[in-house]
C-alpha positions as CSV (number, residue, x, y, z in Angstrom):
1,M,-16.1,5.3,-15.7
2,L,-19.8,5.2,-16.4
3,K,-19.5,1.4,-16.7
4,M,-18.1,1.3,-13.1
5,A,-20.9,3.6,-11.9
6,L,-23.4,1.2,-13.5
7,F,-21.7,-1.8,-11.9
8,F,-21.8,-0.2,-8.5
9,L,-25.5,0.6,-9.0
10,V,-26.3,-3.0,-9.9
11,I,-24.3,-4.2,-6.9
12,S,-26.3,-1.8,-4.7
13,I,-29.6,-2.9,-6.0
14,I,-28.8,-6.6,-5.6
15,A,-27.4,-6.0,-2.1
16,G,-30.5,-4.1,-1.2
17,L,-32.7,-6.9,-2.4
18,F,-30.8,-9.4,-0.2
19,G,-31.0,-7.1,2.9
20,F,-27.4,-5.9,3.0
21,G,-28.1,-2.3,3.8
22,G,-24.5,-1.2,4.6
23,I,-23.1,-2.6,1.4
24,S,-26.0,-1.3,-0.6
25,S,-25.6,2.3,0.6
26,A,-21.8,2.1,0.1
27,A,-22.1,0.9,-3.4
28,A,-24.8,3.5,-4.2
29,G,-22.5,6.2,-2.8
30,M,-19.7,5.0,-5.0
31,A,-22.0,4.9,-8.0
32,K,-23.1,8.5,-7.3
33,I,-19.5,9.8,-6.9
34,L,-18.4,8.1,-10.1
35,F,-21.4,9.4,-12.1
36,F,-20.7,13.0,-11.0
37,I,-17.0,12.7,-11.8
38,A,-17.9,11.4,-15.3
39,I,-20.3,14.3,-15.8
40,V,-17.6,16.8,-14.8
41,L,-15.1,15.2,-17.1
42,F,-17.6,15.3,-19.9
43,V,-18.2,19.0,-19.5
44,V,-14.4,19.8,-19.2
45,F,-13.6,17.8,-22.4
46,L,-16.6,19.4,-24.2
47,V,-15.3,22.9,-23.4
48,I,-11.8,21.9,-24.4
49,A,-13.1,20.5,-27.7
50,L,-15.2,23.6,-28.4
51,L,-12.2,25.9,-27.8
52,A,-9.9,23.8,-29.9
53,G,-12.4,23.7,-32.7
54,R,-12.8,27.5,-32.5
55,S,-9.0,28.0,-32.7
56,L,-8.8,25.8,-35.8
57,T,-11.3,27.9,-37.7
58,R,-9.4,31.1,-37.2
């Protein structure tokens, strides 16, 4: 998912350089959404892993 966010970020930068403002802002918005989804998933899986590790040690 972070690869897709990076892809949309690069598309946004390239579109911005060529003057395509609408495409640039849309790609930047998609990159931002995908980045935050990836961060939320990371935190959720981190908590699950910590809880699973704690239950194995008991």
